[in-house]
Structures are given as C-alpha cells and as structure tokens.
C-alpha positions in Angstrom: -28.9 -60.6 10.8 -28.6 -59.1 6.9 -31.2 -56.7 5.6 -33.0 -56.7 2.3 -32.0 -54.5 -0.1 -35.3 -51.3 -1.4 -35.3 -51.0 -4.5 -34.5 -47.8 -5.3 -37.7 -45.1 -6.5 -37.7 -41.2 -7.6 -38.2 -38.8 -4.7 -41.2 -37.7 -6.4 -42.7 -41.1 -6.6 -42.3 -41.8 -3.2 -43.6 -38.8 -1.8 -46.7 -39.4 -4.0 -47.4 -42.5 -2.3 -50.5 -42.7 0.2 -49.5 -43.4 3.4 -52.8 -45.2 4.4 -51.6 -48.0 2.7 -47.8 -48.0 3.8 -49.0 -47.3 7.5 -51.6 -50.6 7.0 -49.1 -52.5 4.9 -46.3 -52.3 7.6 -49.0 -52.6 10.7 -49.6 -56.5 9.3 -46.3 -57.1 8.9 -45.0 -56.1 12.2 -47.9 -57.1 14.7 -48.0 -60.4 12.0 -44.6 -60.7 13.3 -45.2 -60.6 16.9 -48.6 -62.5 16.7 -46.9 -65.7 15.5 -43.8 -65.0 18.1 -46.8 -64.7 20.6 -48.2 -67.9 19.0 -45.1 -70.3 20.3 -46.7 -69.9 23.9 -50.3 -70.0 23.0 -50.5 -66.3 23.6 -52.0 -63.5 22.0 -51.4 -59.7 22.4 -54.5 -59.1 24.8 -52.6 -62.0 26.9 -49.5 -60.0 26.3 -50.2 -56.6 27.2 -51.9 -57.9 30.4 -49.0 -59.8 31.6 -46.8 -56.6 31.0 -49.8 -54.5 32.4 -49.7 -56.8 36.2 -46.0 -57.6 35.4 -45.4 -53.7 35.5 -47.4 -53.2 38.8 -48.5 -55.8 40.8 -51.7 -56.3 43.2 -52.8 -53.1 41.0 -55.1 -53.9 38.4 -58.5 -55.6 38.4 -60.0 -57.2 35.6 -62.0 -55.0 35.0 -59.8 -51.7 35.0 -57.0 -53.1 32.8 -59.9 -54.7 30.5 -61.3 -51.0 29.9 -57.8 -49.8 29.6 -56.7 -52.1 26.7 -59.9 -52.3 24.9 -58.6 -49.4 22.7 -55.1 -51.3 21.9 -58.3 -54.0 20.6 -58.6 -54.9 17.0 -60.0 -58.8 17.3 -62.8 -58.0 19.6 -61.2 -59.8 22.3 -63.0 -60.9 24.9 -61.1 -60.3 27.5 -63.2 -62.2 29.8 -61.7 -65.3 28.5 -58.1 -64.1 28.4 -58.1 -63.2 32.1 -59.6 -66.9 32.6 -56.6 -68.6 30.3 -54.3 -67.1 32.5 -55.9 -67.8 35.3 -56.7 -71.6 34.4 -52.4 -71.7 33.3 -51.6 -70.5 36.8 -50.0 -67.6 35.2 -52.2 -64.9 37.4 -54.4 -64.9 41.0 -56.3 -62.6 42.0 -56.4 -61.8 46.0 -59.3 -62.2 48.1 -60.2 -58.8 48.7 -63.1 -56.5 47.5 -61.4 -55.1 44.7 -59.6 -58.3 43.5 -56.8 -57.4 42.4 -54.2 -59.5 39.9 -50.4 -60.6 40.4 -48.4 -63.1 38.1 -46.9 -66.3 39.8 -43.9 -67.5 39.3 -44.9 -69.4 36.5 -46.7 -66.5 34.8 -43.8 -64.4 35.5 -41.2 -67.2 33.7 -43.9 -67.2 30.5 -43.4 -63.4 30.3 -39.4 -63.6 29.9 -39.9 -66.0 27.5 -42.2 -64.4 25.4 -40.4 -61.0 26.1 -37.6 -63.1 24.7 -39.1 -63.7 21.6 -40.9 -60.5 20.7 -37.0 -58.9 21.1 -35.9 -60.8 18.0 -39.2 -59.5 16.3 -38.0 -56.1 17.0 -34.4 -56.6 16.3 -35.1 -57.9 13.0 -37.6 -54.8 12.7 -35.5 -52.2 13.1 -32.5 -54.1 11.2 -30.4 -51.7 9.1 -32.6 -48.7 10.3 -30.6 -45.6 13.0 -32.1 -45.0 15.7 -32.5 -41.3 14.3 -34.8 -42.4 11.5 -36.9 -44.5 13.9 -38.1 -41.9 15.5 -38.5 -39.1 12.7 -40.3 -42.1 11.3 -42.5 -42.0 14.5 -42.5 -38.5 14.4 -43.8 -38.5 11.0 -46.7 -40.9 12.1 -47.0 -39.0 15.0 -47.7 -35.8 13.1 -50.5 -37.7 10.7 -52.3 -38.9 13.7 -52.6 -35.5 15.0 -53.4 -33.9 11.9 -56.2 -36.2 11.5 -57.5 -35.3 15.2 -55.9 -38.4 16.5 -54.5 -39.2 19.9 -51.0 -39.1 19.0 -49.3 -39.1 22.4 -47.2 -42.4 23.6 -49.6 -45.4 24.5 -48.9 -45.8 28.6 
C-alpha cells in the first residue's frame, strides 16, 4: 500500500494550526471510510458496535443495556430499536426467552460480523500506512491529553 506524500511545512506553521480543524478532518475521513466499508453489508456503525459487543459477551446484553452503553458513541441520533430489529429480522441476532431477553449472535450474524471486520481491517491498514506504532501511540496520547485538558473522558472506550 502506498502512502501519499505530505507537503512539508515549517514547524512553527504546523504548531499554529487549530487542532479542532484537524481532529474534525481526521474524524470525517476515518469514520467516512469505516462507514463506507460497513455499507457494503448494509450496516451502520451502530450495527457494528452491537455485533461486536454481543459476540464478545453472548447472552449478556439486553437491548436496553446495550443501547444505553452505545448511545455515548453515536453522533447520528440513531434509533437503536430499529438497529436491533434489523439485526433480528436478518436472522443475525436472537433473544433468549427469559425475562432478561439477552442477545446472542446466530451463525449468520457471526459470518456477517467477520465479513465486516475484514473490510474494516483493510480501512485500518490504510489509516495506519506509513505510521509507526510509536507515532500512532504518541498521537493518541496527545489527543487524550487535549480531551483531559478540556475536562473530557480521556480513558479508553470499553
């Protein structure tokens, strides 16, 4: 995979750049690429989040518990009931018949999750092209410090 060459700028000029612009631009590019990959399976990010959480902890999450956890990551005003219903209608999730009605992935759901994961891994590889692990970790630590400085939650997502 080839990486695009960056236009060189003087250090002072880069240091004066607004971080809000650059974090927003990076967000739009990264999330746009992820959403494009997921769309090939007719999935949204909330679908992806649900599939991964249910795969990691089968028969642990109820719809309401999982929706409450994931809402903080949603920037599109998602109706999680529609997403849960869509996954159930596809035959990708089931709910047990107990009072808790916990979610489990079906074989079809796991197969769809794996296909989406493979696509997302390609996006991840492109995102990380030409960036060392040390540089990536340093960038995340800078962003975490910015978030903490502004009173936000700089802990890693669960």
